[in-house]
N, C-alpha and C positions, 0 to 999 in steps of 0.2 A: 307779188300779186297786182294785178292793175286795179285799181279802185277808186273810187272819188267819195268821200264824206264831205255833204254840206251840213256843216253845223259847227256848233263850238259849244255845247252844253258841257254841263258838269254833270260827272256820274263817280261812283263810287267803284272803278272799274276793280280795283284791286281785290275785292272781296266775289268776284263773279269770274275775272278774267286771269288763270295761272297757265301763261305760255311756257312751253317746254318746247325744244328740240330732241331728240334723242340720238346717238349713233346705235344703228342698227347693224351694218356690216362697213366692210372698208369703203368711204365715201360715201356710204346710203346712211337716211336720214328719218324719221317720222316727228310727224305732229300733226297739230290738227287745228283746223279755222273753220271757226264758227262753229265744233261739233264733228265737222265731218273730216276724217282721215284722211291725210297728206303724205307719201312719198317721196324722197329728195334725194338727189344726188349729184356732187359737187360738181361743177364744170367747168371748163378753160374754154375764152375768146379762143381761135383759131390764130396762130402768128403771123401777123403781118395785118389782122384785125382789130377793132377797139370794140367793146361794147358801150354805149351810149345812152342817156337816161335824157328826155325831155319832157319838156313843159308848152303849154301852149298858151300865146298871146291872150291875155283878155280882150274881147271887142264889143263896141257896143251894138245894138241893132242897126245903127245907122252907118256902121261902117262895111266896109266889104265884107263876104261869108267866107271866103278865101282864110285857111288855117294858117297860123305862123307858128313855127315850133323855134325853140330857142332850146342847146343845151344845158342841161345843169350837170354834168356829171362824166364818168367815163370810169368804166370796169373791166378787168383782165380775167376775174373768175365770177360767178354765182352759183347759187345753187337752186336747182328747175326741182319742181313739186309736181307729181301724178295724184290725182285723184285715188287713194283705196290701189296704189299698187307701184311697184318700183320702177323707177324709168329704164327704161331700155332700148334697144337699137332699133326698135319699132316702132319708136318714137317720131314723129313729125320732125320735134326741135330738133334731135341725135342725126336724125338722116339730111336735115340742114345744113349740119356743122358737118357731117361727113362729105355733102357732096362742095365745100369749101375746097378740100382737098382730090374729089375725082375731076370738077372744074379745071385746076391747076395743070393735071398733068393733062385730059383733053387738050386743052388750050396752048400746052407749050409747042417751041420749035422742036423739042429735042426728040427721036426716031428711035 
């Protein structure tokens, strides 16, 4: 989940936070985030591609406002989470991953 938490305070997290991920079906999972139910599915990055994680370089106000990112890691599998519904072919992420295969066929020179 994309998020940023500004703080380094201590808290008795284990008393209040009981994380879980439960397998509900073949490749599907459920859990919760801040009390909101999430439904997830294992996904694979299309062949020939890599998933990448990035961090933004910290800049002072006097510096250029342009954002600079650097790669912090790569992945080939991930879990895609939806709020309160099982991920499906109708989701934008799945359509995007399907487009990779469609685009390959559309732009191939084979007839």
